Structure formats: structure tokens, C-alpha cells
TORSE-502493 format. One record per residue (C-alpha): x, y, z; residue in one letter. Coordinates in steps of 0.001 Angstrom, whole numbers. Layout:
BEGIN
<atom <X Y Z> "A">,
...
//
This chain:
BEGIN
<atom <72208 -68833 7153> "X">,
<atom <70545 -67777 10394> "X">,
<atom <67220 -68304 8638> "X">,
<atom <68174 -71973 8272> "X">,
<atom <68813 -72185 12004> "X">,
<atom <65408 -70659 12683> "X">,
<atom <63835 -73146 10279> "X">,
<atom <65603 -76044 11978> "X">,
<atom <64548 -74812 15420> "X">,
<atom <60896 -74553 14396> "X">,
<atom <60553 -77558 12072> "X">,
<atom <63298 -79864 13455> "X">,
<atom <64439 -80839 9959> "X">,
<atom <66459 -79537 7012> "X">,
<atom <67020 -81043 3585> "X">,
<atom <70233 -82839 2720> "X">,
<atom <71377 -79929 532> "X">,
<atom <70579 -77407 3253> "X">,
<atom <72572 -79393 5793> "X">,
<atom <75565 -79699 3450> "X">,
<atom <75530 -75972 2725> "X">,
<atom <75164 -75243 6426> "X">,
<atom <78106 -77489 7379> "X">,
<atom <80358 -76166 4638> "X">,
<atom <79707 -72536 5555> "X">,
<atom <79744 -72546 9345> "X">,
<atom <81604 -69690 11034> "X">,
<atom <81973 -68370 14615> "X">,
<atom <79044 -65952 14345> "X">,
<atom <76802 -68707 13034> "X">,
<atom <78031 -71021 15792> "X">,
<atom <77051 -68545 18496> "X">,
<atom <73526 -68163 17192> "X">,
<atom <73131 -71928 16716> "X">,
<atom <74370 -72662 20251> "X">,
<atom <71988 -70081 21686> "X">,
<atom <69018 -71717 19982> "X">,
<atom <70151 -75228 20957> "X">,
<atom <70593 -74319 24631> "X">,
<atom <67170 -72664 24656> "X">,
<atom <65628 -75939 23414> "X">,
<atom <67541 -77990 26001> "X">,
<atom <66373 -75688 28793> "X">,
<atom <62772 -75812 27592> "X">,
<atom <62738 -79585 27974> "X">,
<atom <65285 -80377 30687> "X">,
<atom <65731 -77048 32474> "X">,
<atom <69303 -76628 33697> "X">,
<atom <69585 -80288 34754> "X">,
<atom <72663 -82218 33671> "X">,
<atom <72548 -86001 34007> "X">,
<atom <75562 -88088 34952> "X">,
<atom <76269 -91656 33870> "X">,
<atom <78836 -93812 35644> "X">,
<atom <81045 -95366 32972> "X">,
<atom <82474 -98813 33747> "X">,
<atom <84920 -99991 31068> "X">,
<atom <84943 -103658 31984> "X">,
<atom <86984 -105229 29167> "X">,
<atom <89336 -103987 26462> "X">,
<atom <89464 -107265 24568> "X">,
<atom <87764 -106978 21179> "X">,
<atom <87242 -109375 18292> "X">,
<atom <86885 -106509 15812> "X">,
<atom <89640 -104731 13911> "X">,
<atom <88241 -101245 13301> "X">,
<atom <90971 -99147 11728> "X">,
<atom <90531 -96193 14106> "X">,
<atom <90363 -97995 17452> "X">,
<atom <93183 -98491 19924> "X">,
<atom <91756 -101739 21311> "X">,
<atom <91383 -103346 17861> "X">,
<atom <92354 -107010 17837> "X">,
<atom <95486 -106359 15733> "X">,
<atom <96993 -104042 18345> "X">,
<atom <99446 -106380 20048> "X">,
<atom <100729 -103533 22229> "X">,
<atom <97442 -103104 24101> "X">,
<atom <97596 -104195 27752> "X">,
<atom <94455 -106320 27922> "X">,
<atom <92257 -106731 30990> "X">,
<atom <88870 -107982 32138> "X">,
<atom <87068 -106910 35295> "X">,
<atom <85479 -109539 37497> "X">,
<atom <81834 -109392 38537> "X">,
<atom <83042 -108337 41980> "X">,
<atom <85071 -105506 40431> "X">,
<atom <82040 -104291 38500> "X">,
<atom <79746 -104386 41534> "X">,
<atom <82360 -102479 43524> "X">,
<atom <82360 -99808 40819> "X">,
<atom <78560 -99614 41070> "X">,
<atom <78707 -99352 44874> "X">,
<atom <81171 -96486 44641> "X">,
<atom <79064 -94780 42004> "X">,
<atom <75800 -95194 43877> "X">,
<atom <77286 -93639 47002> "X">,
<atom <78488 -90681 44918> "X">,
<atom <75005 -90149 43484> "X">,
<atom <75059 -91999 40152> "X">,
<atom <71731 -93521 39160> "X">,
<atom <72753 -94792 35722> "X">,
<atom <75621 -97188 35074> "X">,
<atom <77091 -97751 31599> "X">,
<atom <78812 -101086 31011> "X">,
<atom <81137 -100460 28099> "X">,
<atom <83604 -102861 26570> "X">,
<atom <85085 -104263 23434> "X">,
<atom <83205 -107011 21611> "X">,
<atom <84678 -109683 23867> "X">,
<atom <83548 -113281 23308> "X">,
<atom <84537 -114209 26872> "X">,
<atom <81466 -112315 28044> "X">,
<atom <78881 -114626 26514> "X">,
<atom <75164 -114099 26979> "X">,
<atom <75112 -116106 30205> "X">,
<atom <77829 -113951 31792> "X">,
<atom <76329 -110679 30551> "X">,
<atom <72837 -111586 31770> "X">,
<atom <74167 -112672 35169> "X">,
<atom <75995 -109358 35459> "X">,
<atom <72849 -107412 34535> "X">,
<atom <70730 -109302 37073> "X">,
<atom <73275 -108750 39837> "X">,
<atom <73472 -104993 39235> "X">,
<atom <69699 -104616 39019> "X">,
<atom <69232 -106694 42175> "X">,
<atom <71585 -104506 44184> "X">,
<atom <70533 -101219 42560> "X">,
<atom <66926 -101600 41348> "X">,
<atom <66359 -97829 41191> "X">,
<atom <69201 -97379 38697> "X">,
<atom <69162 -97535 34923> "X">,
<atom <71649 -99849 33240> "X">,
<atom <73088 -99115 29824> "X">,
<atom <75076 -101578 27704> "X">,
<atom <77665 -100562 25133> "X">,
<atom <79199 -103838 23978> "X">,
<atom <78942 -103840 20192> "X">,
<atom <76752 -105611 17668> "X">,
<atom <74868 -108621 18983> "X">,
<atom <72208 -110928 17599> "X">,
<atom <68509 -110242 18115> "X">,
<atom <68333 -113201 20506> "X">,
<atom <71242 -111896 22595> "X">,
<atom <69784 -108394 22789> "X">,
<atom <66416 -109817 23806> "X">,
<atom <68114 -111812 26580> "X">,
<atom <69861 -108681 27890> "X">,
<atom <66569 -106770 27914> "X">,
<atom <64763 -109588 29700> "X">,
<atom <67553 -109703 32275> "X">,
<atom <66881 -106059 33120> "X">,
<atom <69074 -103829 30923> "X">,
<atom <67343 -100549 30077> "X">,
<atom <69436 -98854 27405> "X">,
<atom <71885 -99766 24679> "X">,
<atom <74483 -97562 22998> "X">,
<atom <75726 -98582 19551> "X">,
<atom <77366 -95866 17477> "X">,
<atom <76753 -96350 13780> "X">,
<atom <80000 -94341 13136> "X">,
<atom <78934 -93253 9635> "X">,
<atom <75700 -93647 7669> "X">,
<atom <77463 -93991 4317> "X">,
<atom <78289 -97549 3156> "X">,
<atom <81449 -96635 1257> "X">,
<atom <82749 -94500 4092> "X">,
<atom <81945 -97283 6577> "X">,
<atom <84062 -99731 4562> "X">,
<atom <87006 -97332 4702> "X">,
<atom <86883 -97343 8505> "X">,
<atom <86220 -101041 9178> "X">,
<atom <87469 -104497 8130> "X">,
<atom <85668 -106335 5325> "X">,
<atom <83680 -108574 7668> "X">,
<atom <81913 -105591 9243> "X">,
<atom <78924 -104161 7376> "X">,
<atom <76948 -100985 7925> "X">,
<atom <73771 -102912 7093> "X">,
<atom <74436 -105256 10028> "X">,
<atom <75126 -102323 12350> "X">,
<atom <71887 -100616 11359> "X">,
<atom <69907 -103849 11681> "X">,
<atom <71179 -104259 15214> "X">,
<atom <70017 -100718 16029> "X">,
<atom <66546 -101422 14654> "X">,
<atom <66431 -104737 16555> "X">,
<atom <67294 -102958 19802> "X">,
<atom <64496 -100475 19286> "X">,
<atom <61994 -103230 18425> "X">,
<atom <62926 -105138 21589> "X">,
<atom <62159 -102107 23744> "X">,
<atom <65521 -100635 24671> "X">,
<atom <66125 -96925 24905> "X">,
<atom <68656 -96796 22076> "X">,
<atom <71635 -94602 21336> "X">,
<atom <73528 -94248 18063> "X">,
<atom <76203 -91770 16982> "X">,
<atom <79240 -91011 14882> "X">,
<atom <82775 -89631 14861> "X">,
<atom <83301 -86051 13736> "X">,
<atom <86308 -85577 11491> "X">,
<atom <87003 -89255 10854> "X">,
<atom <89301 -90059 7916> "X">,
<atom <87703 -89519 4469> "X">,
<atom <84661 -87781 6002> "X">,
<atom <82949 -85021 3997> "X">,
<atom <80140 -82569 4664> "X">,
<atom <77879 -84916 2705> "X">,
<atom <78721 -87764 5085> "X">,
<atom <77896 -85588 8083> "X">,
<atom <74590 -84555 6522> "X">,
<atom <73732 -88218 5917> "X">,
<atom <74567 -88994 9559> "X">,
<atom <72187 -86289 10733> "X">,
<atom <69396 -87464 8438> "X">,
<atom <69849 -91083 9533> "X">,
<atom <69632 -90017 13185> "X">,
<atom <66533 -87955 12475> "X">,
<atom <64863 -90892 10730> "X">,
<atom <65892 -93428 13388> "X">,
<atom <64796 -91218 16308> "X">,
<atom <67061 -92613 19050> "X">,
<atom <66652 -91626 22678> "X">,
<atom <70404 -90947 22898> "X">,
<atom <73073 -89757 20472> "X">,
<atom <76774 -90058 21220> "X">,
<atom <79190 -88121 19049> "X">,
<atom <82748 -87027 19558> "X">,
<atom <85767 -85918 17574> "X">,
<atom <87924 -88514 15875> "X">,
<atom <91233 -88700 17742> "X">,
<atom <93980 -90884 16257> "X">,
<atom <95666 -93691 18163> "X">,
<atom <99371 -94303 17569> "X">,
<atom <98949 -98082 17099> "X">,
<atom <96334 -97942 14326> "X">,
<atom <96474 -97442 10537> "X">,
<atom <95061 -93933 11096> "X">,
<atom <97847 -92858 13462> "X">,
<atom <98914 -89946 11233> "X">,
<atom <95429 -88752 10314> "X">,
<atom <94360 -85330 11629> "X">,
<atom <91965 -85247 14548> "X">,
<atom <88444 -83918 14328> "X">,
<atom <87997 -80377 15584> "X">,
<atom <86321 -79019 18677> "X">,
<atom <84451 -76462 16585> "X">,
<atom <82819 -78929 14208> "X">,
<atom <81925 -81309 17031> "X">,
<atom <80167 -78538 18955> "X">,
<atom <78389 -77520 15753> "X">,
<atom <77138 -81086 15288> "X">,
<atom <75962 -81299 18905> "X">,
<atom <73863 -78175 18468> "X">,
<atom <72396 -79401 15175> "X">,
<atom <71401 -82698 16802> "X">,
<atom <69709 -80869 19668> "X">,
<atom <67561 -78956 17163> "X">,
<atom <66864 -82046 15046> "X">,
<atom <65801 -84122 18075> "X">,
<atom <64855 -81668 20851> "X">,
<atom <64404 -84251 23626> "X">,
<atom <67435 -86403 22858> "X">,
<atom <69858 -87334 25637> "X">,
<atom <73116 -85867 24362> "X">,
<atom <76468 -86466 26076> "X">,
<atom <79343 -84044 26177> "X">,
<atom <81966 -86733 25754> "X">,
<atom <85362 -87510 27222> "X">,
<atom <86828 -87049 23739> "X">,
<atom <85700 -83416 23788> "X">,
<atom <87453 -82949 27117> "X">,
<atom <90529 -84608 25633> "X">,
<atom <90955 -82247 22682> "X">,
<atom <90246 -79134 24755> "X">,
<atom <90433 -78639 28554> "X">,
<atom <87104 -76794 28425> "X">,
<atom <85580 -79138 25867> "X">,
<atom <83116 -80777 28234> "X">,
<atom <81666 -77420 29366> "X">,
<atom <81570 -76120 25805> "X">,
<atom <79592 -79225 24829> "X">,
<atom <76973 -78380 27458> "X">,
<atom <76893 -74805 26160> "X">,
<atom <76215 -76187 22678> "X">,
<atom <73153 -78157 23800> "X">,
<atom <74429 -81364 25448> "X">,
<atom <72876 -82502 28739> "X">,
<atom <74752 -85679 29795> "X">,
<atom <78238 -86250 31208> "X">,
<atom <79792 -89690 31731> "X">,
<atom <82493 -89677 34436> "X">,
<atom <84664 -92773 34659> "X">,
<atom <83865 -95261 37441> "X">,
<atom <86369 -97885 36255> "X">,
<atom <89142 -98867 38682> "X">,
<atom <91956 -96291 38302> "X">,
<atom <94500 -98979 37419> "X">,
<atom <92681 -99949 34197> "X">,
<atom <91508 -96556 32922> "X">,
<atom <94606 -95911 30846> "X">,
<atom <94342 -99409 29338> "X">,
<atom <90943 -98663 27773> "X">,
<atom <92684 -96436 25251> "X">,
<atom <90467 -96039 22210> "X">,
<atom <92502 -93004 21171> "X">,
<atom <95660 -91216 22323> "X">,
<atom <95838 -88988 25418> "X">,
<atom <92401 -89998 26648> "X">,
<atom <91329 -87891 29606> "X">,
<atom <90346 -90116 32529> "X">,
<atom <91393 -88120 35583> "X">,
<atom <90114 -85006 37324> "X">,
<atom <86548 -84065 36418> "X">,
<atom <86409 -86888 33863> "X">,
<atom <86676 -89352 36764> "X">,
<atom <83955 -90220 39257> "X">,
<atom <86097 -89111 42180> "X">,
<atom <86198 -85613 40660> "X">,
<atom <82419 -85282 40855> "X">,
<atom <82411 -82424 43373> "X">,
<atom <84668 -80355 41139> "X">,
<atom <82475 -81232 38174> "X">,
<atom <79400 -80007 40043> "X">,
<atom <81105 -76666 40677> "X">,
<atom <82121 -76369 37037> "X">,
<atom <78557 -76999 35905> "X">,
<atom <77244 -74421 38393> "X">,
<atom <79651 -71864 36937> "X">,
<atom <77963 -72226 33536> "X">,
<atom <74445 -72099 34957> "X">,
<atom <73721 -75833 35112> "X">,
<atom <73143 -78351 37881> "X">,
<atom <74095 -82024 38143> "X">,
<atom <71097 -83938 39462> "X">,
<atom <70774 -87320 41177> "X">,
<atom <68401 -88917 38731> "X">,
<atom <68234 -91787 36237> "X">,
<atom <67929 -89099 33585> "X">,
<atom <65342 -90742 31379> "X">,
<atom <64490 -89508 27904> "X">,
<atom <61815 -86830 27608> "X">,
<atom <59896 -86532 24352> "X">,
<atom <60487 -82957 23307> "X">,
<atom <58084 -82848 20383> "X">,
//
């Protein structure tokens, strides 16, 4: 199996059958060797630099009804909120003073924030902070909407595809949502000129090793600048409340595989990793990740943006814990840098 890791590290690709076999037969010894190779690739391209993104969760209203998500429209128990433009700019001001040079506007697919409001928000942030990158993570939008956001000044767009298998996608989403539409939006974003991120849940209900292999092959073919993955964690007010969570071990394994598939990719160690294990964020970096996204949202709304249960949003997961986060990264041989953290082609 180590020969497959060497092949992946040198050729940046495996066949579907090789990936399935690899996933089905992973073990701790294999993990260690894979992580070592993945970290070596990350260091070759990015050194020991770790990029930070300031996450601003500006609305938890959502028109969609995804079966796994705590802010799905059918969840009548969710305490809904929307941040004002002033709130958002205050978050950016706080983040800029702390050293953030990328802001991520993340929210549910909220019709209140029409194109006019989103574009005005983008222009305001880029006017006040022209040296910063701005990432949107607001769901599927039309080509025309995405073009308007890009023209207004947005730099990046995150849209997780969640699973690359049509049948599996239908098991996770309501009938009106289609994987073909999700993928088309990703291709539109790339054509417009965004730096694009996709990604998937690890351990989602009904997921198999074949599904994971198809996710990896889709990502390899799409060649995004960013990939966001994290373990599935159930939320108590969703149809998947009693489903088992994804594991730390498989998520780390997937992170390392993605680093070898796409050497230069910007790869976050997510809040979900830090939620399922107190050391999850650091372990993600030690598996090949190079991005961390502390929360810049106002403290009073952080627990309302509850995509899954027990979400970690305090301590080093929060922007105000940045100094502690820097020390933690130094302890594992890495350094948080004040930088936009743009994609580097690692080919």
C-alpha cells in the first residue's frame, strides 16, 4: 500500500479502483506514512506558512432543506438572525486589526440578501480593505449573479459539492436540489474568474468508499484552488440526528490524499475537525492542511449558526483566540502569517 502512496506523491493521481482499495484498507501505519508525504508536499510549496481566514457568518436563514443541516428551512427551532452591513464591517475592522487579510462571508441561501445587497456589501468591504481577499460562501447562484459578485470585487467562492454521486446526493438533499446544478455553478464560477473551492463531508449517511473515491476524482478533474472537507456531524433537529458522525481518522486521511492529488491546493483544517477532537485542527495541519478559519462573527450569534451539534466557536476557533492559535501552530513547527494566502500552483 505504501507503493500506492509513492505513486500518488509522484504522479498526483490514482485510479478509481486503487483509491477504493486504499480507502478500504487504511490503517494507522499507512496513515503515518501518508501524512509524512503530504506534509512534505505542503512544505515544498508553502513552507511552514499557515494562512488564516476570518469567517463572518452573516445570516442563518436558508431557503434550502438539506437533510443534514441545522439551519435547514424546516428547522423551526433555529434562532434566526441577519447581520447588518455595519455589523459585517465591524467584524472586518476587528479582523484587520488582528492581522486577517482574507474575509469569508458565509451564510445560508437567504433571499433577503439579493444581488444588490450582496454587491453593495462586497464593494464596501473592498473599499475599506482593498488589500484583502474576499471569499463568498452563500450557496448556488445563477451565472449572472456570480458574475455580478465578481465584478463587484469578490475574489473567491466556496461551494461544497458534498458528494459527487447523483444517487448519494439525492439521499442528502430535497428533490428540488440537483447535483448537476451544483456542479454547473462550480464550473460557472471558474469560467467567470473566481478562485473556486469545492468539497465534501466525510462519513455522511449512506457514504461508501466508492463515493469517497468519486469525490476525489471529481476534485482532481475540476482542479479547484481550494478544497473544504470535514467530518459529518449530526444535528439534533434534522432527519439525520441519530446517524453516526464521520471519524477524525478518515477525515485526516482524506486531507492527506487531497494534498497529494492537488499539491498546491489551499486546504483548511476545519472547525468541524476541532469539534470532534480537541486536537483536530492541529492534526489536520499535520495531515497536509494549510488554512485555518477562526470565527470573526459577533459572539452573540456564533451559537446560532449551528450547522451541526456542539460546534466549536470559542477559544482558538475564535478570532479573539488568535494569539493562542499562533502558539499552538508554533508548537507543531508552523507559523501563522499575515497574508492574503493566495493559491500557488504546485505542479
